[in-house]
C-alpha positions as CSV (number, residue, x, y, z in Angstrom):
1,M,44.2,75.5,66.9
2,F,43.6,78.7,64.9
3,E,40.7,79.7,67.2
4,I,43.0,79.4,70.3
5,I,45.7,81.7,68.7
6,L,43.0,84.1,67.5
7,L,41.4,84.2,70.9
8,T,44.7,84.8,72.7
9,Y,45.6,87.6,70.3
10,L,42.2,89.3,70.6
11,S,42.1,89.0,74.4
12,F,45.6,90.5,74.5
13,R,44.5,93.4,72.3
14,N,41.5,94.2,74.5
15,S,43.6,93.9,77.6
16,V,46.1,96.5,76.2
17,R,43.1,98.8,75.5
18,A,41.9,98.3,79.1
19,R,45.4,99.1,80.4
20,I,45.3,102.4,78.5
21,K,41.9,103.2,80.0
22,G,43.2,102.3,83.5
23,L,40.9,99.3,83.9
24,N,41.7,95.8,85.2
25,V,43.6,94.0,82.4
26,W,42.8,90.4,83.4
27,F,39.1,91.1,83.8
28,W,38.7,92.5,80.3
29,G,40.8,89.7,78.8
30,V,38.5,87.1,80.4
31,V,35.4,89.1,79.3
32,T,36.8,89.1,75.8
33,A,37.4,85.4,75.8
34,V,33.9,84.6,77.2
35,S,32.4,86.9,74.6
36,F,34.4,85.4,71.8
37,I,33.4,81.8,72.8
38,S,29.8,82.8,73.3
39,A,29.6,84.4,69.9
40,L,31.2,81.3,68.4
41,C,28.4,79.2,69.9
42,V,25.8,81.5,68.5
43,G,27.4,81.4,65.1
44,C,27.5,77.6,65.2
45,M,23.8,77.5,66.0
46,V,23.0,80.0,63.2
47,V,25.0,77.9,60.7
48,V,23.5,74.6,61.8
49,F,19.9,75.7,62.0
50,N,19.9,77.9,58.9
51,F,22.4,76.6,56.5
52,L,22.8,72.9,57.4
53,A,19.2,72.1,58.2
54,D,18.6,70.2,54.9
55,T,21.8,68.1,55.2
56,V,21.7,67.2,58.9
57,N,18.7,65.7,60.7
58,I,18.2,68.3,63.4
59,N,15.6,66.3,65.2
60,D,18.2,63.7,66.1
61,L,20.3,66.2,68.0
62,S,18.2,65.8,71.1
63,S,18.3,62.0,71.0
64,T,19.5,60.1,74.0
65,D,20.9,57.3,71.9
66,L,24.6,57.5,71.5
67,E,24.6,55.9,68.1
68,V,22.2,58.4,66.7
69,R,24.1,61.3,68.2
70,S,27.4,60.1,66.8
71,K,25.8,59.8,63.4
72,V,24.5,63.4,63.6
73,T,28.0,64.5,64.7
74,K,29.6,62.8,61.7
75,Q,27.0,64.5,59.5
76,L,27.8,67.9,61.0
77,V,31.5,67.5,60.6
78,E,31.1,66.4,57.0
79,A,28.8,69.3,56.2
80,L,31.2,71.8,57.8
81,N,34.2,70.4,55.9
82,A,32.3,70.4,52.6
83,N,31.9,74.2,52.6
84,P,34.5,76.4,54.2
85,L,32.2,79.4,54.2
86,H,30.3,77.8,57.1
87,V,33.4,77.7,59.2
88,L,34.3,81.3,58.1
89,T,30.8,82.4,59.2
90,I,31.3,80.9,62.6
91,E,34.7,82.6,63.0
92,L,33.3,85.9,62.0
93,F,30.6,85.6,64.7
94,G,33.5,85.1,67.2
95,I,35.3,88.2,65.9
96,G,32.0,90.0,66.4
97,G,32.1,89.1,70.1
98,Y,35.5,90.6,70.3
99,L,34.4,93.8,68.5
100,L,31.5,94.1,71.0
101,I,33.9,94.2,74.0
102,R,36.2,96.5,72.1
103,Y,33.3,98.9,71.5
104,I,32.4,98.8,75.2
105,L,36.0,99.5,76.1
106,E,36.2,102.4,73.7
107,K,33.2,104.0,75.3
108,K,34.9,104.0,78.7
109,P,36.6,107.3,79.7
110,N,40.4,107.5,79.5
111,K,42.6,107.3,82.6
112,K,42.8,110.8,84.1
113,E,46.3,112.3,84.0
114,P,47.2,114.2,87.2
115,E,46.8,117.9,86.6
116,I,49.9,120.1,87.1
117,H,49.2,123.6,88.1
118,W,50.7,126.3,85.9
119,M,52.7,127.7,88.8
120,D,54.4,124.3,89.2
121,R,55.6,124.4,85.6
122,L,57.4,127.8,86.0
123,G,60.5,126.2,87.4
124,E,60.8,123.4,84.7
125,N,62.2,125.6,81.9
126,R,65.4,126.5,83.7
């Protein structure tokens, strides 16, 4: 639930940034969501393969037997619930995906304001 709220908020923030730049709001919101979810998946793999390799039998992840896979899934859930830093690490990877898209948006040029010739401004002060 927290991830969905965070994803919605971060996509909204990048879509506002895209509106300021004069870009397509929906496109950059979707790109932010895809980047966030992709970074979450990468973070999950990093945590499982580096931090949980000793508590979870990684070789059974590729098993075709449903019983073995459900056993590994239970081990993963128990290992993630035992240490909240693993979940925090995964969330920080997701925020990193948002920050990547934010960086790309910041590098885009701003929306050009229409130039007003100085002669057109002469009549405004009256």
